[in-house]
C-alpha positions as a printed Julia matrix, in Angstrom:
362×3 Matrix{Float64}:
  20.91   26.48   10.49
  18.09   23.93   10.89
  18.23   22.31    6.54
  14.32   21.63    6.18
  13.32   18.75    4.35
  10.03   18.42    3.17
   8.21   14.97    2.4
   4.86   14.56    0.36
   2.65   11.93    1.13
   2.03   10.49    4.5
   1.13    7.27    3.78
   3.7     4.28    5.74
   6.71    5.42    4.34
   6.17    9.17    4.76
   4.91    8.88    7.91
   7.54    6.88    9.69
   9.81    8.82    8.21
   8.79   12.5     8.9
   8.0    10.67   12.61
  12.47    9.68   12.28
  13.65   13.33   11.7
  11.71   15.41   13.08
  13.7    15.85   15.97
  17.11   16.32   13.29
  15.68   18.65   10.49
  12.67   20.94   10.35
  10.13   18.83    9.17
   7.24   19.97    6.7
   4.53   16.29    6.06
   2.19   17.52    3.31
  -0.68   14.8     2.97
  -3.99   15.74    1.0
  -6.3    13.32    3.99
  -6.91   14.52    7.16
  -6.24   11.02    8.79
  -4.12    8.13    7.72
  -6.04    5.37    6.17
  -4.12    1.37    7.3
  -5.28   -0.33    3.8
  -4.53   -4.19    5.06
  -7.15   -3.52    7.74
  -9.33   -1.82    5.16
  -9.67   -5.76    3.45
 -11.12   -7.31    6.81
 -13.26   -4.11    7.65
 -15.54   -4.84    4.45
 -16.86   -8.02    6.21
 -16.32   -6.17    9.82
 -16.78   -2.55    9.39
 -16.26   -1.68   12.87
 -12.57   -1.79   12.58
 -12.69    1.24   10.89
 -13.01    3.37   13.73
  -9.25    2.1    15.06
  -7.57    1.39   11.25
  -8.59    5.75    9.76
  -5.8     7.69   12.13
  -5.83   11.33   12.51
  -2.73   13.06   11.93
  -2.74   15.26   14.57
  -0.4    13.92   17.44
   1.96   12.35   14.58
   4.69   14.74   14.94
   5.5    16.92   17.78
   7.93   18.74   16.26
   7.52   19.08   12.37
   4.58   20.21   10.94
   1.95   18.76    8.95
   0.41   20.61    6.2
  -2.77   19.5     4.82
  -3.03   20.04    0.84
  -2.53   18.6    -2.6
   0.72   19.38   -4.25
   1.19   20.36   -7.81
   4.3    21.19   -8.56
   8.02   20.22   -7.14
  11.2    22.04   -8.05
  14.75   21.69   -6.92
  13.94   24.59   -4.05
  10.6    22.93   -2.66
   6.69   22.75   -3.68
   3.93   24.33   -4.49
   0.02   23.61   -3.58
  -3.31   23.71   -5.16
  -3.95   26.5    -3.58
  -0.91   28.83   -4.18
   0.88   28.29   -1.54
   4.48   27.47   -1.63
   6.75   25.5     0.78
  10.71   25.59    0.37
  13.22   22.97    1.52
  16.74   21.63    0.86
  15.63   18.27    0.64
  12.0    16.81   -1.05
  10.81   13.38   -0.65
   8.25   12.26   -2.59
   5.84    9.2    -1.38
   3.15    9.89   -3.0
   2.02    5.77   -2.63
   0.04    3.82   -4.9
  -4.13    3.39   -5.69
  -5.55    0.36   -5.53
  -9.84   -1.06   -5.52
 -12.19    0.91   -3.76
 -11.89   -1.67   -1.21
  -8.59   -0.9    -0.17
  -7.73    2.97   -0.36
  -9.27    6.05   -0.34
 -10.89    7.21   -4.53
 -10.55   10.75   -3.15
  -9.04   12.9    -0.06
 -12.39   12.23    1.69
 -11.81   10.26    4.73
 -15.93   10.51    5.6
 -16.5     9.68    1.86
 -15.06    6.41    2.45
 -15.92    5.17    5.7
 -19.22    5.39    3.68
 -18.07    3.12    0.74
 -16.27    0.45    3.21
 -19.28    0.33    5.18
 -21.85    0.6     1.57
 -19.68   -1.95    0.17
 -19.99   -4.4     4.24
 -23.89   -3.59    2.81
 -23.34   -4.74   -0.6
 -21.2    -7.91    0.31
 -23.5    -9.16    3.49
 -26.17   -9.15    1.15
 -24.27  -11.42   -2.1
 -24.31  -15.24   -1.99
 -21.67  -15.38   -4.08
 -18.61  -13.22   -4.62
 -16.11  -12.98   -7.45
 -12.81  -11.33   -6.7
 -10.58  -10.47   -9.79
  -7.04  -10.46   -9.25
  -5.33  -13.52   -6.78
  -2.24  -11.17   -5.91
  -1.86   -9.83   -1.79
  -5.52   -7.96   -1.89
  -7.08  -10.43   -3.42
  -6.05  -13.11   -1.86
  -6.05  -12.12    1.76
 -10.04  -10.62    1.03
 -11.23  -14.16   -0.11
  -9.44  -15.28    3.02
 -11.49  -12.8     5.05
 -14.8   -13.31    3.84
 -14.51  -17.1     4.08
 -13.75  -16.86    7.54
 -16.16  -13.84    8.78
 -18.83  -14.8     6.71
 -18.79  -18.45    5.41
 -21.77  -18.82    3.91
 -20.77  -16.86    1.14
 -19.71  -18.73   -2.4
 -16.05  -16.89   -3.02
 -14.64  -17.47   -6.25
 -11.04  -16.05   -6.64
  -9.84  -15.47  -10.44
  -5.73  -15.31  -11.36
  -4.92  -15.2   -14.74
  -1.33  -16.65  -13.7
  -0.67  -20.62  -13.38
  -0.34  -20.07   -8.94
  -0.75  -18.72   -6.26
   2.49  -15.95   -6.05
   4.79  -17.53   -8.29
   7.63  -14.76   -7.39
   8.07  -16.83   -3.66
   9.05  -20.81   -3.34
   6.3   -22.87   -4.79
   5.23  -23.94   -1.12
   4.0   -20.9    -0.55
   1.27  -20.4    -3.23
   0.57  -23.92   -2.99
  -0.46  -24.14    1.1
  -2.18  -20.82    0.57
  -4.56  -22.41   -2.47
  -4.59  -25.7    -0.19
  -6.09  -23.46    2.92
  -8.19  -21.24    0.63
  -9.75  -24.26   -1.08
 -10.19  -25.57    2.39
 -12.09  -22.84    3.6
 -14.48  -22.96    0.5
 -13.03  -20.65   -1.72
 -12.89  -21.56   -4.99
  -9.62  -20.6    -7.53
  -9.55  -20.46  -10.79
  -5.64  -20.21  -12.18
  -5.13  -19.33  -15.56
  -7.82  -17.81  -16.5
  -8.42  -13.82  -17.54
 -11.49  -11.9   -17.67
 -12.61  -10.46  -20.92
 -15.6    -8.57  -19.81
 -14.36   -6.11  -16.58
 -16.47   -3.65  -16.38
 -14.71   -1.6   -13.68
 -10.52   -1.79  -12.44
 -11.53   -0.3    -9.05
 -15.3    -0.27   -8.44
 -17.37   -3.65   -6.76
 -20.14   -4.68   -9.2
 -22.86   -7.65  -10.2
 -23.19   -9.47  -13.0
 -21.36  -12.17  -15.31
 -17.62  -12.41  -15.79
 -16.97  -14.27  -19.12
 -13.2   -15.76  -18.63
 -10.6   -16.15  -21.42
 -11.6   -20.15  -21.13
 -14.86  -19.34  -22.6
 -16.25  -20.63  -19.18
 -18.11  -17.53  -16.49
 -19.0   -16.63  -13.56
 -21.56  -15.43  -12.1
 -21.65  -13.1    -8.63
 -23.38  -11.22   -6.78
 -20.61   -9.47   -6.1
 -17.86   -9.03   -8.08
 -14.55   -6.9    -6.38
 -11.43   -5.85   -8.8
  -8.26   -6.73   -7.07
  -6.38   -5.92  -10.37
  -2.57   -4.16   -8.4
  -1.71   -1.0    -7.13
  -1.01    1.72  -10.03
   1.76    4.58   -8.74
   0.29    8.41   -8.18
   3.59    9.65   -9.99
   1.56   13.04  -11.89
   3.39   15.76   -9.84
   7.41   14.13  -10.53
   6.23   14.29  -14.43
   7.5    17.16  -15.42
  10.9    17.2   -13.76
  13.71   16.43  -15.8
  15.3    13.67  -16.98
  12.21   11.43  -15.44
  11.25    8.3   -16.46
   7.91    6.72  -15.45
   6.65    2.95  -16.21
   3.74    2.04  -17.11
   3.24    1.06  -13.81
   3.13    4.84  -12.68
   6.26    4.45  -10.86
   9.81    6.34  -11.29
  12.72    4.95  -11.93
  15.76    5.67   -9.52
  19.26    5.99   -9.06
  20.79    3.87   -6.02
  20.13    6.73   -3.89
  16.13    7.26   -4.31
  16.37   10.0    -7.19
  14.18   10.6    -9.94
  15.42   13.06  -11.87
  18.3    15.14  -12.64
  17.33   17.11   -9.1
  20.2    16.23   -6.86
  17.59   17.22   -3.97
  14.56   15.12   -5.23
  13.91   12.09   -3.92
  11.01    9.47   -4.35
  10.37    6.54   -2.31
   8.15    3.72   -1.43
   5.11    2.41   -4.28
   6.29    5.47   -6.62
   9.45    4.55   -6.53
  10.75    2.15   -9.0
  13.9     0.74   -7.13
  14.0    -2.59   -6.62
  11.22   -3.12   -3.97
   7.87   -4.84   -4.74
   5.13   -1.99   -3.89
   4.11   -3.24   -0.33
   4.51   -2.09    2.85
   7.09   -4.16    4.09
   9.29   -4.17    0.62
   9.43   -0.39    0.67
   9.57    0.34    4.92
  13.4    -0.76    4.28
  13.46    2.43    2.72
  12.85    4.43    6.05
  16.06    3.35    8.32
  18.0     4.67    4.69
  16.51    8.12    4.02
  16.42    8.74    7.86
  20.09    7.64    8.54
  20.96    9.77    4.91
  18.91   12.62    5.34
  20.42   13.31    8.92
  24.1    12.95    7.37
  23.46   15.53    5.11
  22.01   17.86    7.53
  25.39   17.41    9.23
  27.02   18.78    6.28
  28.32   15.22    5.09
  28.13   14.77    0.96
  26.31   12.35   -0.2
  28.8    10.91   -2.46
  30.15    9.68    1.09
  27.35    8.0     1.85
  25.86    4.29    0.92
  24.03    3.96   -1.64
  20.87    2.25   -1.09
  20.25   -1.26   -1.35
  16.85   -3.14   -2.77
  15.82   -6.67   -1.12
  17.78   -9.12   -2.91
  16.16  -10.52   -6.15
  12.82   -8.1    -5.19
  12.26  -11.18   -2.55
  10.78   -9.11    0.69
   9.24  -10.83    3.47
   5.72  -10.9     2.86
   3.1   -12.03    5.28
  -0.44  -13.14    3.98
  -2.87  -13.76    6.31
  -6.79  -15.36    6.06
  -8.91  -14.45    7.93
  -6.95  -13.67   11.86
  -6.28  -17.38   12.34
  -4.78  -18.67    9.35
  -2.02  -17.74    6.21
   1.22  -17.9     4.95
   4.46  -15.88    5.64
   7.65  -15.81    3.9
  10.63  -14.74    5.55
  13.81  -14.56    3.32
  14.74  -17.73    5.17
  11.35  -19.78    4.3
   8.3   -19.69    4.04
   5.9   -19.9     7.65
   2.41  -20.97    8.17
  -1.17  -19.94   10.28
   0.51  -19.4    14.02
   3.59  -17.02   12.83
   1.36  -15.39   10.26
  -1.41  -14.83   12.85
   0.74  -14.24   15.39
   3.19  -11.37   13.3
  -0.44   -9.83   11.44
  -3.4   -11.6    11.17
  -4.46  -10.91   14.75
  -4.13   -7.27   14.9
  -3.14   -6.1    11.32
  -0.54   -4.37   12.34
  -2.9    -1.79   13.8
  -1.46   -1.55   17.31
   1.43   -0.23   16.13
   0.12    2.35   13.56
  -2.08    3.52   16.68
   1.65    3.8    18.52
   2.97    5.81   16.09
   0.61    8.32   15.24
   0.02    8.6    18.95
  -3.29    7.29   19.4
  -4.83    4.59   22.56
  -4.7     1.54   21.49
């Protein structure tokens, strides 16, 4: 009899894993939203909202054999999951890939795609009307956003605020130094080593005056928080022997299991297994998970399967475009500049790749 698997969360990992397994197991993908939100494209969409039509992708054509069930999972146990409307779905294996939240300009706060589209178009209107923009947080989202705005709307005065001494301290120094130089050349004022003492919202853009820890202030027509991701792990909280970190991520063992339930797995942003919370970083988990579940479905024991190995030292490849033409990339073997970054990500932001995955015409 075909083994059943439930994947909770249809983000990058969940969607790709479901697709890879649908011809080998009885797959049910449970996702709250009716469309996949391609988050990196949202950073550019606040400058050019016409991208939304290509970057919001319905789940209708993702699976041809497996099932996509739209709903909110409220509880998980060894036998399956229960949805908010009372529907019960049982399975042999359960994967929780509920992802993470971020700023309103990057990821939806709720389930409605129409509401999120309105948020992005509304933010575009505010950005268009603004003369000055302050971005709080200089990680991947904040840095990319500064680059996109300076490229697409060069008349804006953009300030990027970082609490760190330089950009991307976890990467080779060349990576952050070159990005800083390119941002400066584009007119972005990058402030290092300062914290905002009076940030009014961690997610929603607003206008006002930022009071910095060095005693200076930044007045901006539009303040955009980009202070990082927080994993969505609520449904895992009641599992036995669960360990949830401050970031919301759950500790997992070498087989990506977060609790004493042997058949419940956690993957992607929600799992603290050594990978960073980026698409490329957690993408490493997909082939291992796919191979593992195919082996389990063929009656192989988990103990006979090689455990998952995260990126060495947590350093996965990182592609950071500053608009479609410039940026930097870290490919483990070294740091690369504009041409590589533009060719791999900057021009298209992986939109074509994911439209193909979701069975959509490009």
